[in-house]
N, C-alpha and C positions, 0 to 999 in steps of 0.2 A: 298245160295250156295248149289249146289247139287254135292258133291264130288263123290257120288256113280255113278251117271249118267256119269260124266266125265270119271271116271275110266273104265266104260263099253265101252265108245267110244275109249279111249286110248288103251284098251286091244285089241279091234278089229283092230285098227290101227297097233298095234304091230304084230298081226297075218299077216297082209299084208306085213309089213316091213320085218319080219323074213322070210317070203316066198320069197320075192325079194332077200334077202341076200343069201339064199340057192340056188336059181336059178342062181344068178350071179356067185357064186362059181362053180356051175356045168356047167358054160358056156352055159346056156340055151338061147333060143331065146330072143333077147332084146325087141321085141314088147310085149311079154308076161310079161316080168319083168316090163316093163313100165306101164302096166295096174295095177299091184300091187302097184307100186310106186305112181301112181295117187291116188289110193284109200287110201293109207296110209296117204298121205298129206291131202287129202280132209277130211277124218274122224278125223285126228288130229286137224285140224283147227275148225271143228264143235264141238270138245270137249269143246271149250271155251263157246259156246252157251249152251251146255248141262250143264256146270258148273254153268252158270248164270240163268238156267231155262228159257232161251229165245227160241224163235221159231228157229227150225232147218230148214234153207233154203234149198229148193230142187234145188240146183244148183251144177253143177260139175265144174263151172268156178272158179278157185282159186282166181283170182283177185277180182271178184265180191264177193266171200265169204269173202275175207280179208276186203273188205269195211265194212262188218258188225261186224268185230271184231278188228278194228284198235285201239280201246281204250285198248285192252288187249295185243296186240302184233304188233310190227311194223317191217317192212322189208326195207332194203336199196334197191337201184335200181337193183343191181345185183341179189338179192334174188327175187325181183319182176319179173325180166326177167326169172328166173328159175320157178317161179309160172306160168308164161305164157306158158313156154315150157311144164311143167308138165300137164297143162290143155289140151294140144294137145294130150296127151296120153289117154285121156278118149275116150272110144268107145261107140257108141250107139247100135251097133249090132255086133255080133260075126261072121258074114259072111265075106268072103274074100272081100277086097276092094283094087282095083289096085292103089289107090292113097295113101294108108297107107304106110308110110316109116318105115324102120327098123332102130331104133336109134343105133348109134355106141356104142360099149362097153365103150368108154371113156365118152360119154355123160351119159350113164346109171350110170357109176361109180360116176360121178359128182352129179347126182341127188340122188343116193343112199347115198352118204356122207352128202348131204344137209338134206335128210330125217332123217338120224340117228342123226345128230346134232339138228334138229328141235324137235325130240322127247324128247331129254334131256332138251331142252329149254322150251318146253311146260309143261313138268312135273314139272320143277323148278318153272315156273310162277304160276302154279296151286297148288303148294305145295303137289304134289302127287309123291309117291315113284315109280321110274322107275322099281325097282326090283319087286314091287307088280304088276305092269302092265305085266311084262314078265312072271309071274307065272300064271296069269289068263288065 
């Protein structure tokens, strides 16, 4: 077990999550918040691999990533739908894209709540103090 590595991943995830929280409260652009939310969930899920000293897969697809950690965390169908949605938030380039949609504030709030709850769940499953993550 590599708790130190998992903490590093979870701390980075917290940085993205706290950024998304601040931007949401400031009523910032939802497409920008969505990027932080994607990274917070992706990095959070990869923390299971870091904890187990396993290969960190270079994928941004959260459903694919979940297939590598299903023995550590499971999601119901509603959560998997959210993982699919959050996967669409990942961008390959920062240039303007006319096909990129602006998520609604309600959608972002739903994903933000999911990510906040997921952080608590992941920390609990890994036996890592969430307070320690938030300080890092």
